[in-house]
C-alpha positions in Angstrom: 0.0 0.0 0.0 1.2 3.5 -0.9 1.9 5.7 2.1 0.6 9.2 2.3 0.7 11.9 4.9 -1.7 14.8 5.3 -0.2 18.1 6.5 -2.3 20.8 8.1 -0.9 24.3 7.6 -2.2 27.1 9.7 -4.2 29.6 7.6 -4.5 27.3 4.7 -8.0 26.1 3.9 -7.1 22.7 2.5 -4.5 20.3 3.9 -1.6 19.1 1.7 -1.2 15.4 1.1 2.3 14.0 0.2 2.7 10.7 -1.5 5.1 7.8 -1.4 6.7 7.5 -4.8 6.3 4.3 -6.7 9.3 2.6 -8.3 7.9 3.6 -11.7 7.9 7.3 -10.7 11.4 7.1 -9.2 12.7 5.5 -12.4 10.9 8.1 -14.5 12.5 11.0 -12.6 15.9 9.4 -13.1 15.5 8.4 -16.8 13.1 10.8 -18.3 14.2 14.2 -19.2 11.4 16.1 -17.6 13.0 19.3 -18.7 13.2 18.5 -22.4 12.0 21.7 -23.9 13.4 24.3 -26.3 11.9 26.9 -24.1 14.2 27.7 -21.1 12.1 30.5 -19.7 11.0 30.7 -16.1 7.4 30.3 -17.3 8.3 27.0 -19.0 10.1 25.9 -15.8 7.1 26.7 -13.7 4.8 24.8 -16.1 7.0 21.7 -16.0 7.2 21.8 -12.2 3.4 22.2 -11.9 2.5 19.6 -14.5 5.1 16.9 -14.2 6.8 17.1 -10.7 4.4 18.4 -8.1 1.3 16.3 -8.9 3.5 13.1 -8.4 4.7 14.1 -5.0 1.9 16.1 -3.4 -1.5 17.9 -3.7 0.0 21.4 -3.6 0.6 23.4 -6.7 3.4 25.8 -7.4 1.1 28.7 -6.5 0.4 27.1 -3.2 4.1 26.9 -2.5 4.6 30.5 -3.5 2.1 31.5 -0.9 3.8 29.4 1.9 6.4 30.4 4.4 9.7 28.6 4.4 8.5 26.9 7.6 5.4 25.6 5.8 7.5 24.3 2.9 9.8 22.6 5.4 6.8 20.8 6.9 5.8 19.5 3.4 9.4 18.4 2.7 9.7 16.6 6.0 6.3 14.9 5.3 7.6 13.8 1.9 10.8 12.4 3.4 8.8 10.6 6.0 6.5 8.8 3.6 9.5 8.0 1.4 11.8 6.9 4.2 12.3 3.4 3.0 13.3 4.7 -0.5 15.8 7.2 0.9 17.3 4.5 3.1 17.6 2.0 0.2 19.0 4.7 -2.0 21.7 5.4 0.5 22.6 1.7 1.0 22.6 1.1 -2.8 24.8 4.1 -3.5 22.3 5.9 -5.7 22.2 8.9 -3.4 24.5 10.6 -6.0 22.0 9.8 -8.7 19.3 11.5 -6.7 21.6 14.4 -6.1 22.0 14.7 -9.9 18.3 15.1 -10.3 18.3 18.0 -7.9 21.3 19.5 -9.7 19.3 19.2 -13.0 16.4 21.1 -11.4 18.8 23.8 -10.1 20.5 24.2 -13.4 17.2 24.4 -15.3 15.9 27.0 -12.8 19.1 29.1 -13.2 18.9 28.8 -17.0 15.2 29.9 -16.9 15.9 32.9 -14.6 18.9 34.0 -16.7 17.0 33.8 -19.9 14.0 35.7 -18.6 16.3 38.3 -16.9 18.2 38.8 -20.2 15.0 39.4 -22.1 14.1 42.1 -19.6 17.6 43.8 -19.4 19.0 43.6 -22.9 16.4 45.9 -24.5 17.1 48.6 -21.9 20.8 48.7 -22.6 22.3 51.6 -24.7 23.4 50.6 -28.2 27.0 49.4 -28.3 27.0 48.1 -24.7 29.1 45.0 -24.4 27.8 42.0 -22.4 30.4 39.7 -20.9 
C-alpha cells in the first residue's frame, strides 16, 4: 500500500497530502528528461514543475508553495521524506544517493537557466546601443 501523509498548515483552507513515490515514478524521474524543452524560460520551468513534478509528490501546486512560508515548505518536505523513508534508506545503501543528487542538480540548473534567460529578455532591450555584455 502506498503511504501518504496529510499536512495541516495554519491559515490554509485545505491540507496538503504528500505521496510515497512508486518505483515507476522514481525511475521516471531518473531516466526521463522532464526538462526536455526548447523553451528555457522561467514560465516553462514553472509549467513543468506544476505539470510533471508536483502532482506526483503532493497535492500542492506551485502557486500554493509560492504563498507558503519557508517553515510551511519545510513541513511539506519533512512529510515527503517521512513517507518515502524506505526509499531514501535504500538509495543510500545502494549508493544511488549521488544519482538522486544529480536530479536535484538538474532542477537547479534548469531554474538558473530559466531565470537567466528571462532576466536577459528584460535587461538587454534597456541597454544603450553598443553596450558589451560579458
